[in-house]
N, C-alpha and C positions, 0 to 999 in steps of 0.2 A: 504494500500501500504506500509505501514512502515515494517510489518512483511516481506516483500520483495525486492530484491532488482535485477535491472536491468542493466548489465553492457553489454556493448560490447567488443566481442571476437577478439582478433588479429588473422589474420592469420599466424603471428610470434611466436603463442603462440602452442610450440609443446605439451607439455602436456594439455594444454586446447582441442586443436584439435585432441589427439587421443579417449581424455572424450567425445569432440561432440561426433565422429565416433562411441563408445560406446555407446551413448545415444541414437541416431537416431536408431541405429541396434537394439535397444532394445524394437524399437517404429515397428520392419520390415521396415525400412526407411534407405538408403543409403545418405552418404554425397552427395546432389547436385557440379556438376565439376564447373560449374558454378556459388559462391556465390560471391559478393562483401560486403557484410557485416552481420555478425550476431551478437547475441544480445544472453544474459544467461539471464535466471531468476532464483534467489537462495532464500533459505530462510536462515532466520537467521544465521544454522547452516554449509549454505555454501552448502545445498545440492543443486541438480539441478533440479529443478520443470521443467521447459519449458527452450523451444529457438526457435526462427525463425530468416532465413536469407533473402535477398535479392540479388537480380540479373538486371542487369538496373532498369522496373519497373515495376518486380515483386516479388511477397513475395513467398518465398522456402523452405523449409525441416524445418516446423513447428510443432512441437511434442509439446506434455503436459504429463506428466509422471499422470503415471495410477490413482496412489492413488488420482491424486489431479483433476481432472477432473468434471467438474461440478463447480470449485471455481472462476470460472471468467478468471484465470488465458490466457487462448486465447485469451480474452478483452487485457487485457493488452500487450499482446505479439504486437500482430495486432494495437495498439495502438500506441504502439512505433514508428514499422517498418512504420506506416504511415505517421509519423510525419519524420521519415527520408526521407521517400519519399518527404515527401513535400517541407523541405531543399535543396533537390535537385532539385526541382521546377517541379517533377512531380506529377501532379496532378489525373492522369489517370493511375491505378493500377490495375496489374493483379494476380488472383491465382489461380496454378493447384494444387488439392488434389484430396482427395481418393472419392469416392458417399458416402459412408457412412459419411464426416466430414465434404460435402458441405452442408448438411442446418445448422451450426453453423458457416460458414462463412456470408451465407445469411443472419444470425440475424443480423449479425456484417455489413450489408450496403452495399455485394457483390449482382453481376446478375449473371445468368448461361448464358453463351455465346456457348457451345456447351457441349455435353458430352459422350462418350461409355460407356455405362450401369455399366460394369463391373470391367471399370479401373478405370476410370479420368473422374474427370471435370473441366470445363475450366473456369471461372469466371471473372469480371471484376466491379470496383467500381464505375460504370456510369451506370444508369437506361435505357438511351436510347443511349451507346455507338453505341451498334453493331447494331441494330433498322433504328442508325439515319448513320450509315456506309453503308448499307443497302440500305437504302433510299438514296443519295447520289448516288450510282453504276446505283438504277433504272433508275437514271436522263437520263446515255446514253443507254438505251435500245432500238434496234432497230428494224424494222422491217424486215419479213424472218426470216433463219436458222443462229442461234448463235453459234461459238463455243469460248472456251479457252483454252488459254497455260499459263503455270506457269514457269516463271523462275527466276534462280538468277542473273544468268550473269557475271560470276566473273571472267572476264570479257566477254563482245559479240562477239561470235566468227560467223564464217559462220556459224558451227554447230544448232547454236540457229535460226540463219536466215533460214538457210534452213529448221527447224521447224517450223520457223512460216512461211514461204512462202509457205509450202506443204498444211500447216492447213487452212492458209487462202485461197488456191485456195476450201476447201470444204465448204464452208460456206460462208453467205453475209455478215457479221459481227463478224473479231474474235476480243476477247477482250484480251489482251495480260496483266496479273499480273507479274509484276516486283517484288522478294521480297525485303521488304522498310529496314528489320530490318539490322542495320550497325553491322553483325559480320562477315563480308568478308571480304579480302584482299584489296580487291577493294573498297572503299567507297561507299556508296549506291547512293550517287551524281554525282558519275562519273557514275555507270553501269546505273541508269537512264538515264544520258544525251545521255553513248553510244548506249543504244538503242534504244531510240528515235530518234536519228539521222541513226541508223542500217535501222530503217524502215519506214522512212520516205515518201519511193516511195509507200510504198502500202498503197493505201487512205482508205479500208476498216476494216486497222489495230487500235483499240485502245488502249491506253497505260494505264495501272491501278497501284498504289502504294498497297501492300497488306495491310499497315496498319498494326496493331498489331496481326490479328486475322489468318489469314495464317501463321502459326508455322512452326519458320528455325528448324533445324537441330541442332544449336548451342545454338538453347534456350530452345529446348522443357525437358522442367523437367523430368530425369529420376531416380530421387530418391526414388522413391515409388512401383517400374518396378523392379523386383531382377536380373532378364534375359535379356540379350543386343537383342538380337532379338527380345523379348515380346515388348523392348521400342522401336524399328524399327515400332513393329508393330501395335502399342497403338497410334505410332503420327501417322502414317498413315491414323488409325481410326477416329483418332479427327479431321484430317487434313479434312477428308471425311465430316466428317460431317459438319463442317463449309462450305466447298466449294459448297455444296449441296444446303445451304440455300444462297448464292452466284448466286449460277445457278438458283434458282426460282424469285430471283430480278433483274437479265441479262436473264430470256430465253436464257438458252446456255442448251444444249443438248446433245453439247460432248466435251470430255476434250484430249488432243493431247497429249501424253509423247515421249521423245525419248529412243530409247531403252538405256539400259547402259548395253552388255553383261559381263562387267568385275567388276561391281559394284554387289555385295549382298544384300549389305541393300537399293539400290536400285532395283532391283527386288524384294525384299520383298515385299517396299514399292508403287511398279506398282499393284504388283499381288494382297495387301489390296484393292487398289482402284477399281481394275477390281473388284473384290470381293462386294463391297460397292455403286458405284455412282449407278450402274443401279436401286437400290433403290428409287432414288429419279430421276429416269427417263433421269442419264447420260452415254452415251456411252463412254468408255475407248479406245481409238485408240493411237496405239503403229507405231511409225515411224522409218524405219531403220535410223541410225545414217548416219553422213553424211561422207565420207570416204574421206583419202589423202593418196599417197604412200602406201596404204593397211594399214592405222590405222586410227581409229575414229579419228574427229577433236573434239579437248575436250579444256575444260575452263583450267584445268589440267596442260595441254601438255603447252598449252601457255603461263599459272603463271610461270612451269618449265624454258621454254624457255627466260623469262623475268626474271626469279630468275639468271639465268644462263651469265646475259647479250647477250644473242643471240637476240637481237630485230629486227633485220633484218631478222629472220627465221620465226618469225609468221607470213609474209605479206599474204604467198599463207591460212594460219589459221583466217584470221579475215576478217571483211570489211574495206573498204579504212578507213572509221571512225575511227575504233577501232586503225587502226593503226597508223592515223596521232595525233590522242590523245598522243600515249606512245612514239611516236617520236616527240614531241614536250617539251618544257623545264617546259609546266605546270604540266607534270607528274611525274616529281622528286620523289616530295613526295612519291608519290603511291610506282614507282619503288624503291626509298628506302627500304619502309615499305618490299614490295614481297622479295627484297635481303635480308631482313632481318629475314626473316621469317626462324623457323627448317624445315615448312615441308608445301609445297605449293601441294602436289599431296594428295589427299581424296579418300580414297575406297570406 
């Protein structure tokens, strides 16, 4: 180890960040937009030999110079990043990597969750992490037909409620998954509460947190997929693999999604889901969006109105429980966060 130096790279180090970009690109990797820590491994002469980064509880943008592969440098970088994660209090850590690199991470104590054979492998550092997650879900399996809806609910709207009610009428049990990653303007604990209150009158709906397994758009690593459409497509394919394992645990045979005619990203995502899910015995059903005054009811519209201070205007777009929350003083921190955001509408 005396021949090497491991140092943190500051996000304010412009020259260092430019060098990081070049080093990663030389390995056909682009720097992930979501990084909160980066380290660089150099030799005595200051030459870059390897780099690795973190975002929340995942490891990202890891590369080792080709001339130095097989020298144990990957282990040094990963061990350092795991120490950083441990200092943060994160003991459950994830890695997304290329299929040809997956065995090296498995040698370092990571276990496969899911993969898209020619694009990406999703790994975690717990042997029983995903199996235990599925086991806990299976305890909620019910007799009869089961279906699923996955929502972010940022925040929960009448559009979401329409999707849930429509899906619930078509099955004996509806498993409603709420994205639990805290990467939205409305934090998870608020989204979870508003969803639970919004569907409280639907007895056959069971709410679940997605945990770290159903991947969100905000944190899916795009650094080894250089084409934006490919990022969306492979994200959806990986998400489908994870979801099919969940569907098997719960006996789910249908997944309902809301139509999103104005979003190309969602259109690609839904098309991939339609292609992938039948291989696991799951049918994809698309529900037309609920409209108000000729426009689709969307969380983006609600966030824009909240951003603009037009709280009363959200009333016809959200359930009473959501409206009550945003007109209560306890919502002030969330409202301030939304109003401070540069962009609240996503395409």
